[in-house]
Chimera marker file (.cmm) of the C-alpha trace (Angstrom):
<marker_set name="trace">
<marker id="1" x="2.163" y="23.207" z="-2.576" r="1" g="1" b="0" radius="0.5"/>
<marker id="2" x="1.856" y="19.517" z="-1.270" r="1" g="1" b="0" radius="0.5"/>
<marker id="3" x="2.606" y="16.839" z="-3.679" r="1" g="1" b="0" radius="0.5"/>
<marker id="4" x="0.677" y="13.536" z="-3.064" r="1" g="1" b="0" radius="0.5"/>
<marker id="5" x="0.836" y="10.186" z="-4.679" r="1" g="1" b="0" radius="0.5"/>
<marker id="6" x="-1.172" y="6.976" z="-4.125" r="1" g="1" b="0" radius="0.5"/>
<marker id="7" x="-0.162" y="3.423" z="-4.721" r="1" g="1" b="0" radius="0.5"/>
<marker id="8" x="-2.333" y="0.315" z="-5.039" r="1" g="1" b="0" radius="0.5"/>
<marker id="9" x="-0.794" y="-2.774" z="-3.483" r="1" g="1" b="0" radius="0.5"/>
<marker id="10" x="-1.456" y="-6.433" z="-3.971" r="1" g="1" b="0" radius="0.5"/>
<marker id="11" x="-0.449" y="-9.129" z="-1.360" r="1" g="1" b="0" radius="0.5"/>
<marker id="12" x="1.878" y="-11.951" z="-2.364" r="1" g="1" b="0" radius="0.5"/>
<marker id="13" x="-0.061" y="-14.873" z="-3.680" r="1" g="1" b="0" radius="0.5"/>
<marker id="14" x="-0.583" y="-17.493" z="-0.974" r="1" g="1" b="0" radius="0.5"/>
<marker id="15" x="-0.575" y="-14.944" z="1.961" r="1" g="1" b="0" radius="0.5"/>
<marker id="16" x="-3.728" y="-13.970" z="3.926" r="1" g="1" b="0" radius="0.5"/>
<marker id="17" x="-5.136" y="-10.411" z="4.041" r="1" g="1" b="0" radius="0.5"/>
<marker id="18" x="-4.417" y="-10.341" z="7.825" r="1" g="1" b="0" radius="0.5"/>
<marker id="19" x="-0.707" y="-11.343" z="7.231" r="1" g="1" b="0" radius="0.5"/>
<marker id="20" x="-0.460" y="-8.691" z="4.557" r="1" g="1" b="0" radius="0.5"/>
<marker id="21" x="-1.824" y="-5.988" z="6.787" r="1" g="1" b="0" radius="0.5"/>
<marker id="22" x="0.112" y="-6.896" z="9.816" r="1" g="1" b="0" radius="0.5"/>
<marker id="23" x="3.433" y="-7.232" z="7.922" r="1" g="1" b="0" radius="0.5"/>
<marker id="24" x="2.897" y="-3.909" z="6.058" r="1" g="1" b="0" radius="0.5"/>
<marker id="25" x="2.259" y="-2.106" z="9.367" r="1" g="1" b="0" radius="0.5"/>
<marker id="26" x="4.804" y="-3.648" z="11.660" r="1" g="1" b="0" radius="0.5"/>
<marker id="27" x="7.690" y="-4.714" z="9.336" r="1" g="1" b="0" radius="0.5"/>
<marker id="28" x="7.573" y="-3.057" z="6.005" r="1" g="1" b="0" radius="0.5"/>
<marker id="29" x="6.847" y="0.624" z="6.949" r="1" g="1" b="0" radius="0.5"/>
<marker id="30" x="9.512" y="0.682" z="9.813" r="1" g="1" b="0" radius="0.5"/>
<marker id="31" x="12.084" y="-0.844" z="7.449" r="1" g="1" b="0" radius="0.5"/>
<marker id="32" x="11.131" y="1.769" z="4.824" r="1" g="1" b="0" radius="0.5"/>
<marker id="33" x="11.528" y="4.537" z="7.223" r="1" g="1" b="0" radius="0.5"/>
<marker id="34" x="14.958" y="3.223" z="8.281" r="1" g="1" b="0" radius="0.5"/>
<marker id="35" x="16.081" y="2.688" z="4.692" r="1" g="1" b="0" radius="0.5"/>
<marker id="36" x="15.019" y="6.087" z="3.165" r="1" g="1" b="0" radius="0.5"/>
<marker id="37" x="15.435" y="8.290" z="6.230" r="1" g="1" b="0" radius="0.5"/>
<marker id="38" x="14.561" y="12.009" z="6.032" r="1" g="1" b="0" radius="0.5"/>
<marker id="39" x="12.903" y="11.819" z="2.607" r="1" g="1" b="0" radius="0.5"/>
<marker id="40" x="10.098" y="9.665" z="4.030" r="1" g="1" b="0" radius="0.5"/>
<marker id="41" x="6.697" y="11.339" z="3.283" r="1" g="1" b="0" radius="0.5"/>
<marker id="42" x="5.118" y="13.684" z="5.787" r="1" g="1" b="0" radius="0.5"/>
<marker id="43" x="2.209" y="11.321" z="6.365" r="1" g="1" b="0" radius="0.5"/>
<marker id="44" x="2.188" y="7.899" z="4.834" r="1" g="1" b="0" radius="0.5"/>
<marker id="45" x="-1.386" y="6.465" z="5.314" r="1" g="1" b="0" radius="0.5"/>
<marker id="46" x="-2.608" y="3.030" z="4.409" r="1" g="1" b="0" radius="0.5"/>
<marker id="47" x="-6.014" y="1.745" z="3.722" r="1" g="1" b="0" radius="0.5"/>
<marker id="48" x="-6.536" y="-2.041" z="3.628" r="1" g="1" b="0" radius="0.5"/>
<marker id="49" x="-9.526" y="-3.462" z="1.799" r="1" g="1" b="0" radius="0.5"/>
<marker id="50" x="-11.833" y="-5.288" z="4.227" r="1" g="1" b="0" radius="0.5"/>
<marker id="51" x="-11.872" y="-8.923" z="3.270" r="1" g="1" b="0" radius="0.5"/>
<marker id="52" x="-13.812" y="-11.713" z="4.852" r="1" g="1" b="0" radius="0.5"/>
<marker id="53" x="-13.130" y="-15.399" z="4.286" r="1" g="1" b="0" radius="0.5"/>
<marker id="54" x="-16.092" y="-17.260" z="2.840" r="1" g="1" b="0" radius="0.5"/>
<marker id="55" x="-14.687" y="-20.498" z="4.249" r="1" g="1" b="0" radius="0.5"/>
<marker id="56" x="-12.444" y="-19.583" z="7.323" r="1" g="1" b="0" radius="0.5"/>
<marker id="57" x="-11.209" y="-23.209" z="7.647" r="1" g="1" b="0" radius="0.5"/>
<marker id="58" x="-10.105" y="-23.348" z="4.087" r="1" g="1" b="0" radius="0.5"/>
<marker id="59" x="-6.442" y="-23.187" z="3.027" r="1" g="1" b="0" radius="0.5"/>
<marker id="60" x="-7.412" y="-21.084" z="0.099" r="1" g="1" b="0" radius="0.5"/>
<marker id="61" x="-5.840" y="-17.516" z="0.682" r="1" g="1" b="0" radius="0.5"/>
<marker id="62" x="-6.899" y="-16.252" z="-2.752" r="1" g="1" b="0" radius="0.5"/>
<marker id="63" x="-9.449" y="-13.419" z="-3.200" r="1" g="1" b="0" radius="0.5"/>
<marker id="64" x="-11.964" y="-16.092" z="-4.283" r="1" g="1" b="0" radius="0.5"/>
<marker id="65" x="-12.079" y="-17.144" z="-0.660" r="1" g="1" b="0" radius="0.5"/>
<marker id="66" x="-11.300" y="-13.667" z="0.903" r="1" g="1" b="0" radius="0.5"/>
<marker id="67" x="-13.765" y="-11.430" z="-0.948" r="1" g="1" b="0" radius="0.5"/>
<marker id="68" x="-13.787" y="-7.642" z="-0.526" r="1" g="1" b="0" radius="0.5"/>
<marker id="69" x="-16.764" y="-6.119" z="1.218" r="1" g="1" b="0" radius="0.5"/>
<marker id="70" x="-18.396" y="-4.231" z="-1.661" r="1" g="1" b="0" radius="0.5"/>
<marker id="71" x="-21.305" y="-1.848" z="-1.802" r="1" g="1" b="0" radius="0.5"/>
<marker id="72" x="-20.916" y="-0.824" z="-5.435" r="1" g="1" b="0" radius="0.5"/>
<marker id="73" x="-19.305" y="-2.600" z="-8.336" r="1" g="1" b="0" radius="0.5"/>
<marker id="74" x="-18.152" y="-6.319" z="-8.108" r="1" g="1" b="0" radius="0.5"/>
<marker id="75" x="-15.481" y="-7.987" z="-5.916" r="1" g="1" b="0" radius="0.5"/>
<marker id="76" x="-13.407" y="-8.307" z="-9.034" r="1" g="1" b="0" radius="0.5"/>
<marker id="77" x="-13.167" y="-4.487" z="-9.188" r="1" g="1" b="0" radius="0.5"/>
<marker id="78" x="-11.202" y="-4.559" z="-5.936" r="1" g="1" b="0" radius="0.5"/>
<marker id="79" x="-8.564" y="-7.087" z="-6.622" r="1" g="1" b="0" radius="0.5"/>
<marker id="80" x="-5.947" y="-4.929" z="-4.684" r="1" g="1" b="0" radius="0.5"/>
<marker id="81" x="-5.340" y="-5.356" z="-1.030" r="1" g="1" b="0" radius="0.5"/>
<marker id="82" x="-4.557" y="-1.758" z="-0.007" r="1" g="1" b="0" radius="0.5"/>
<marker id="83" x="-3.873" y="1.720" z="-1.193" r="1" g="1" b="0" radius="0.5"/>
<marker id="84" x="-1.454" y="4.089" z="0.314" r="1" g="1" b="0" radius="0.5"/>
<marker id="85" x="-1.190" y="7.805" z="0.266" r="1" g="1" b="0" radius="0.5"/>
<marker id="86" x="2.103" y="9.672" z="0.562" r="1" g="1" b="0" radius="0.5"/>
<marker id="87" x="2.181" y="13.390" z="1.070" r="1" g="1" b="0" radius="0.5"/>
<marker id="88" x="5.363" y="15.450" z="0.404" r="1" g="1" b="0" radius="0.5"/>
<marker id="89" x="5.887" y="19.147" z="1.203" r="1" g="1" b="0" radius="0.5"/>
<marker id="90" x="6.625" y="19.759" z="-2.461" r="1" g="1" b="0" radius="0.5"/>
<marker id="91" x="7.617" y="17.907" z="-5.749" r="1" g="1" b="0" radius="0.5"/>
<marker id="92" x="11.339" y="18.206" z="-4.914" r="1" g="1" b="0" radius="0.5"/>
<marker id="93" x="10.887" y="16.351" z="-1.566" r="1" g="1" b="0" radius="0.5"/>
<marker id="94" x="9.002" y="13.579" z="-3.499" r="1" g="1" b="0" radius="0.5"/>
<marker id="95" x="11.964" y="13.609" z="-5.929" r="1" g="1" b="0" radius="0.5"/>
<marker id="96" x="14.439" y="12.954" z="-3.028" r="1" g="1" b="0" radius="0.5"/>
<marker id="97" x="12.269" y="10.110" z="-1.700" r="1" g="1" b="0" radius="0.5"/>
<marker id="98" x="12.028" y="8.482" z="-5.170" r="1" g="1" b="0" radius="0.5"/>
<marker id="99" x="15.691" y="8.763" z="-5.839" r="1" g="1" b="0" radius="0.5"/>
<marker id="100" x="16.585" y="7.224" z="-2.361" r="1" g="1" b="0" radius="0.5"/>
<marker id="101" x="13.884" y="4.460" z="-2.821" r="1" g="1" b="0" radius="0.5"/>
<marker id="102" x="15.346" y="3.584" z="-6.301" r="1" g="1" b="0" radius="0.5"/>
<marker id="103" x="18.739" y="3.337" z="-4.682" r="1" g="1" b="0" radius="0.5"/>
<marker id="104" x="17.495" y="1.057" z="-1.902" r="1" g="1" b="0" radius="0.5"/>
<marker id="105" x="15.527" y="-1.126" z="-4.536" r="1" g="1" b="0" radius="0.5"/>
<marker id="106" x="18.642" y="-1.441" z="-6.722" r="1" g="1" b="0" radius="0.5"/>
<marker id="107" x="21.139" y="-2.345" z="-4.067" r="1" g="1" b="0" radius="0.5"/>
<marker id="108" x="19.509" y="-3.551" z="-0.780" r="1" g="1" b="0" radius="0.5"/>
<marker id="109" x="18.867" y="-7.251" z="-0.534" r="1" g="1" b="0" radius="0.5"/>
<marker id="110" x="17.161" y="-6.807" z="2.915" r="1" g="1" b="0" radius="0.5"/>
<marker id="111" x="14.714" y="-4.405" z="1.278" r="1" g="1" b="0" radius="0.5"/>
<marker id="112" x="13.985" y="-6.634" z="-1.608" r="1" g="1" b="0" radius="0.5"/>
<marker id="113" x="13.422" y="-9.670" z="0.579" r="1" g="1" b="0" radius="0.5"/>
<marker id="114" x="11.046" y="-7.676" z="2.756" r="1" g="1" b="0" radius="0.5"/>
<marker id="115" x="9.059" y="-6.791" z="-0.293" r="1" g="1" b="0" radius="0.5"/>
<marker id="116" x="8.917" y="-10.365" z="-1.568" r="1" g="1" b="0" radius="0.5"/>
<marker id="117" x="7.806" y="-11.614" z="1.913" r="1" g="1" b="0" radius="0.5"/>
<marker id="118" x="4.276" y="-9.929" z="1.717" r="1" g="1" b="0" radius="0.5"/>
<marker id="119" x="3.925" y="-8.025" z="-1.572" r="1" g="1" b="0" radius="0.5"/>
<marker id="120" x="3.205" y="-8.950" z="-5.203" r="1" g="1" b="0" radius="0.5"/>
<marker id="121" x="6.122" y="-7.291" z="-6.850" r="1" g="1" b="0" radius="0.5"/>
<marker id="122" x="4.993" y="-8.034" z="-10.464" r="1" g="1" b="0" radius="0.5"/>
<marker id="123" x="4.579" y="-5.151" z="-12.848" r="1" g="1" b="0" radius="0.5"/>
<marker id="124" x="0.840" y="-5.662" z="-12.677" r="1" g="1" b="0" radius="0.5"/>
<marker id="125" x="1.117" y="-4.739" z="-9.135" r="1" g="1" b="0" radius="0.5"/>
<marker id="126" x="2.863" y="-1.325" z="-9.653" r="1" g="1" b="0" radius="0.5"/>
<marker id="127" x="0.100" y="1.142" z="-9.924" r="1" g="1" b="0" radius="0.5"/>
<marker id="128" x="1.251" y="4.632" z="-8.616" r="1" g="1" b="0" radius="0.5"/>
<marker id="129" x="-0.452" y="7.944" z="-9.513" r="1" g="1" b="0" radius="0.5"/>
<marker id="130" x="-0.236" y="11.623" z="-8.587" r="1" g="1" b="0" radius="0.5"/>
<marker id="131" x="-3.357" y="13.115" z="-7.058" r="1" g="1" b="0" radius="0.5"/>
<marker id="132" x="-4.600" y="16.546" z="-6.242" r="1" g="1" b="0" radius="0.5"/>
<marker id="133" x="-4.905" y="17.924" z="-2.808" r="1" g="1" b="0" radius="0.5"/>
<marker id="134" x="-7.986" y="16.567" z="-0.990" r="1" g="1" b="0" radius="0.5"/>
<marker id="135" x="-11.187" y="18.442" z="-0.792" r="1" g="1" b="0" radius="0.5"/>
<marker id="136" x="-12.945" y="17.515" z="2.486" r="1" g="1" b="0" radius="0.5"/>
<marker id="137" x="-16.575" y="18.214" z="3.209" r="1" g="1" b="0" radius="0.5"/>
<marker id="138" x="-17.982" y="18.160" z="6.698" r="1" g="1" b="0" radius="0.5"/>
<marker id="139" x="-21.450" y="17.815" z="7.805" r="1" g="1" b="0" radius="0.5"/>
<marker id="140" x="-22.759" y="21.116" z="9.303" r="1" g="1" b="0" radius="0.5"/>
<marker id="141" x="-23.270" y="20.988" z="13.051" r="1" g="1" b="0" radius="0.5"/>
<marker id="142" x="-26.890" y="20.822" z="14.099" r="1" g="1" b="0" radius="0.5"/>
<link id1="1" id2="2" r="1" g="1" b="0" radius="0.2"/>
<link id1="2" id2="3" r="1" g="1" b="0" radius="0.2"/>
<link id1="3" id2="4" r="1" g="1" b="0" radius="0.2"/>
<link id1="4" id2="5" r="1" g="1" b="0" radius="0.2"/>
<link id1="5" id2="6" r="1" g="1" b="0" radius="0.2"/>
<link id1="6" id2="7" r="1" g="1" b="0" radius="0.2"/>
<link id1="7" id2="8" r="1" g="1" b="0" radius="0.2"/>
<link id1="8" id2="9" r="1" g="1" b="0" radius="0.2"/>
<link id1="9" id2="10" r="1" g="1" b="0" radius="0.2"/>
<link id1="10" id2="11" r="1" g="1" b="0" radius="0.2"/>
<link id1="11" id2="12" r="1" g="1" b="0" radius="0.2"/>
<link id1="12" id2="13" r="1" g="1" b="0" radius="0.2"/>
<link id1="13" id2="14" r="1" g="1" b="0" radius="0.2"/>
<link id1="14" id2="15" r="1" g="1" b="0" radius="0.2"/>
<link id1="15" id2="16" r="1" g="1" b="0" radius="0.2"/>
<link id1="16" id2="17" r="1" g="1" b="0" radius="0.2"/>
<link id1="17" id2="18" r="1" g="1" b="0" radius="0.2"/>
<link id1="18" id2="19" r="1" g="1" b="0" radius="0.2"/>
<link id1="19" id2="20" r="1" g="1" b="0" radius="0.2"/>
<link id1="20" id2="21" r="1" g="1" b="0" radius="0.2"/>
<link id1="21" id2="22" r="1" g="1" b="0" radius="0.2"/>
<link id1="22" id2="23" r="1" g="1" b="0" radius="0.2"/>
<link id1="23" id2="24" r="1" g="1" b="0" radius="0.2"/>
<link id1="24" id2="25" r="1" g="1" b="0" radius="0.2"/>
<link id1="25" id2="26" r="1" g="1" b="0" radius="0.2"/>
<link id1="26" id2="27" r="1" g="1" b="0" radius="0.2"/>
<link id1="27" id2="28" r="1" g="1" b="0" radius="0.2"/>
<link id1="28" id2="29" r="1" g="1" b="0" radius="0.2"/>
<link id1="29" id2="30" r="1" g="1" b="0" radius="0.2"/>
<link id1="30" id2="31" r="1" g="1" b="0" radius="0.2"/>
<link id1="31" id2="32" r="1" g="1" b="0" radius="0.2"/>
<link id1="32" id2="33" r="1" g="1" b="0" radius="0.2"/>
<link id1="33" id2="34" r="1" g="1" b="0" radius="0.2"/>
<link id1="34" id2="35" r="1" g="1" b="0" radius="0.2"/>
<link id1="35" id2="36" r="1" g="1" b="0" radius="0.2"/>
<link id1="36" id2="37" r="1" g="1" b="0" radius="0.2"/>
<link id1="37" id2="38" r="1" g="1" b="0" radius="0.2"/>
<link id1="38" id2="39" r="1" g="1" b="0" radius="0.2"/>
<link id1="39" id2="40" r="1" g="1" b="0" radius="0.2"/>
<link id1="40" id2="41" r="1" g="1" b="0" radius="0.2"/>
<link id1="41" id2="42" r="1" g="1" b="0" radius="0.2"/>
<link id1="42" id2="43" r="1" g="1" b="0" radius="0.2"/>
<link id1="43" id2="44" r="1" g="1" b="0" radius="0.2"/>
<link id1="44" id2="45" r="1" g="1" b="0" radius="0.2"/>
<link id1="45" id2="46" r="1" g="1" b="0" radius="0.2"/>
<link id1="46" id2="47" r="1" g="1" b="0" radius="0.2"/>
<link id1="47" id2="48" r="1" g="1" b="0" radius="0.2"/>
<link id1="48" id2="49" r="1" g="1" b="0" radius="0.2"/>
<link id1="49" id2="50" r="1" g="1" b="0" radius="0.2"/>
<link id1="50" id2="51" r="1" g="1" b="0" radius="0.2"/>
<link id1="51" id2="52" r="1" g="1" b="0" radius="0.2"/>
<link id1="52" id2="53" r="1" g="1" b="0" radius="0.2"/>
<link id1="53" id2="54" r="1" g="1" b="0" radius="0.2"/>
<link id1="54" id2="55" r="1" g="1" b="0" radius="0.2"/>
<link id1="55" id2="56" r="1" g="1" b="0" radius="0.2"/>
<link id1="56" id2="57" r="1" g="1" b="0" radius="0.2"/>
<link id1="57" id2="58" r="1" g="1" b="0" radius="0.2"/>
<link id1="58" id2="59" r="1" g="1" b="0" radius="0.2"/>
<link id1="59" id2="60" r="1" g="1" b="0" radius="0.2"/>
<link id1="60" id2="61" r="1" g="1" b="0" radius="0.2"/>
<link id1="61" id2="62" r="1" g="1" b="0" radius="0.2"/>
<link id1="62" id2="63" r="1" g="1" b="0" radius="0.2"/>
<link id1="63" id2="64" r="1" g="1" b="0" radius="0.2"/>
<link id1="64" id2="65" r="1" g="1" b="0" radius="0.2"/>
<link id1="65" id2="66" r="1" g="1" b="0" radius="0.2"/>
<link id1="66" id2="67" r="1" g="1" b="0" radius="0.2"/>
<link id1="67" id2="68" r="1" g="1" b="0" radius="0.2"/>
<link id1="68" id2="69" r="1" g="1" b="0" radius="0.2"/>
<link id1="69" id2="70" r="1" g="1" b="0" radius="0.2"/>
<link id1="70" id2="71" r="1" g="1" b="0" radius="0.2"/>
<link id1="71" id2="72" r="1" g="1" b="0" radius="0.2"/>
<link id1="72" id2="73" r="1" g="1" b="0" radius="0.2"/>
<link id1="73" id2="74" r="1" g="1" b="0" radius="0.2"/>
<link id1="74" id2="75" r="1" g="1" b="0" radius="0.2"/>
<link id1="75" id2="76" r="1" g="1" b="0" radius="0.2"/>
<link id1="76" id2="77" r="1" g="1" b="0" radius="0.2"/>
<link id1="77" id2="78" r="1" g="1" b="0" radius="0.2"/>
<link id1="78" id2="79" r="1" g="1" b="0" radius="0.2"/>
<link id1="79" id2="80" r="1" g="1" b="0" radius="0.2"/>
<link id1="80" id2="81" r="1" g="1" b="0" radius="0.2"/>
<link id1="81" id2="82" r="1" g="1" b="0" radius="0.2"/>
<link id1="82" id2="83" r="1" g="1" b="0" radius="0.2"/>
<link id1="83" id2="84" r="1" g="1" b="0" radius="0.2"/>
<link id1="84" id2="85" r="1" g="1" b="0" radius="0.2"/>
<link id1="85" id2="86" r="1" g="1" b="0" radius="0.2"/>
<link id1="86" id2="87" r="1" g="1" b="0" radius="0.2"/>
<link id1="87" id2="88" r="1" g="1" b="0" radius="0.2"/>
<link id1="88" id2="89" r="1" g="1" b="0" radius="0.2"/>
<link id1="89" id2="90" r="1" g="1" b="0" radius="0.2"/>
<link id1="90" id2="91" r="1" g="1" b="0" radius="0.2"/>
<link id1="91" id2="92" r="1" g="1" b="0" radius="0.2"/>
<link id1="92" id2="93" r="1" g="1" b="0" radius="0.2"/>
<link id1="93" id2="94" r="1" g="1" b="0" radius="0.2"/>
<link id1="94" id2="95" r="1" g="1" b="0" radius="0.2"/>
<link id1="95" id2="96" r="1" g="1" b="0" radius="0.2"/>
<link id1="96" id2="97" r="1" g="1" b="0" radius="0.2"/>
<link id1="97" id2="98" r="1" g="1" b="0" radius="0.2"/>
<link id1="98" id2="99" r="1" g="1" b="0" radius="0.2"/>
<link id1="99" id2="100" r="1" g="1" b="0" radius="0.2"/>
<link id1="100" id2="101" r="1" g="1" b="0" radius="0.2"/>
<link id1="101" id2="102" r="1" g="1" b="0" radius="0.2"/>
<link id1="102" id2="103" r="1" g="1" b="0" radius="0.2"/>
<link id1="103" id2="104" r="1" g="1" b="0" radius="0.2"/>
<link id1="104" id2="105" r="1" g="1" b="0" radius="0.2"/>
<link id1="105" id2="106" r="1" g="1" b="0" radius="0.2"/>
<link id1="106" id2="107" r="1" g="1" b="0" radius="0.2"/>
<link id1="107" id2="108" r="1" g="1" b="0" radius="0.2"/>
<link id1="108" id2="109" r="1" g="1" b="0" radius="0.2"/>
<link id1="109" id2="110" r="1" g="1" b="0" radius="0.2"/>
<link id1="110" id2="111" r="1" g="1" b="0" radius="0.2"/>
<link id1="111" id2="112" r="1" g="1" b="0" radius="0.2"/>
<link id1="112" id2="113" r="1" g="1" b="0" radius="0.2"/>
<link id1="113" id2="114" r="1" g="1" b="0" radius="0.2"/>
<link id1="114" id2="115" r="1" g="1" b="0" radius="0.2"/>
<link id1="115" id2="116" r="1" g="1" b="0" radius="0.2"/>
<link id1="116" id2="117" r="1" g="1" b="0" radius="0.2"/>
<link id1="117" id2="118" r="1" g="1" b="0" radius="0.2"/>
<link id1="118" id2="119" r="1" g="1" b="0" radius="0.2"/>
<link id1="119" id2="120" r="1" g="1" b="0" radius="0.2"/>
<link id1="120" id2="121" r="1" g="1" b="0" radius="0.2"/>
<link id1="121" id2="122" r="1" g="1" b="0" radius="0.2"/>
<link id1="122" id2="123" r="1" g="1" b="0" radius="0.2"/>
<link id1="123" id2="124" r="1" g="1" b="0" radius="0.2"/>
<link id1="124" id2="125" r="1" g="1" b="0" radius="0.2"/>
<link id1="125" id2="126" r="1" g="1" b="0" radius="0.2"/>
<link id1="126" id2="127" r="1" g="1" b="0" radius="0.2"/>
<link id1="127" id2="128" r="1" g="1" b="0" radius="0.2"/>
<link id1="128" id2="129" r="1" g="1" b="0" radius="0.2"/>
<link id1="129" id2="130" r="1" g="1" b="0" radius="0.2"/>
<link id1="130" id2="131" r="1" g="1" b="0" radius="0.2"/>
<link id1="131" id2="132" r="1" g="1" b="0" radius="0.2"/>
<link id1="132" id2="133" r="1" g="1" b="0" radius="0.2"/>
<link id1="133" id2="134" r="1" g="1" b="0" radius="0.2"/>
<link id1="134" id2="135" r="1" g="1" b="0" radius="0.2"/>
<link id1="135" id2="136" r="1" g="1" b="0" radius="0.2"/>
<link id1="136" id2="137" r="1" g="1" b="0" radius="0.2"/>
<link id1="137" id2="138" r="1" g="1" b="0" radius="0.2"/>
<link id1="138" id2="139" r="1" g="1" b="0" radius="0.2"/>
<link id1="139" id2="140" r="1" g="1" b="0" radius="0.2"/>
<link id1="140" id2="141" r="1" g="1" b="0" radius="0.2"/>
<link id1="141" id2="142" r="1" g="1" b="0" radius="0.2"/>
</marker_set>
């Protein structure tokens, strides 16, 4: 049975949403794949919050300027910048990934610098939860 976790991520204060999104995709994920190797999740999907600058010429890179596009709730409800979903074949595969990642975090300066380059690594920014398998509904064909 698949084992799925999701993580909410916040960008490093002072960086733009575009920098965060690009760095996550082009530098962090390839480095993560290299560092953890085979235990990497089967799929690792990322969804970045759509943010539009209220004042594009401003040097303000905070969420006050880069507000989320919200159709329900408030912009404050969406203070994170992305959520990722990682699917493992079973719990034991997740355990191998978690153990390898903990080893990398504890000993690898390149990894820790990578994280600090784009990600808020404070405890507030560590929200990870197990979720059930997805239930997908499709519109019937007409």
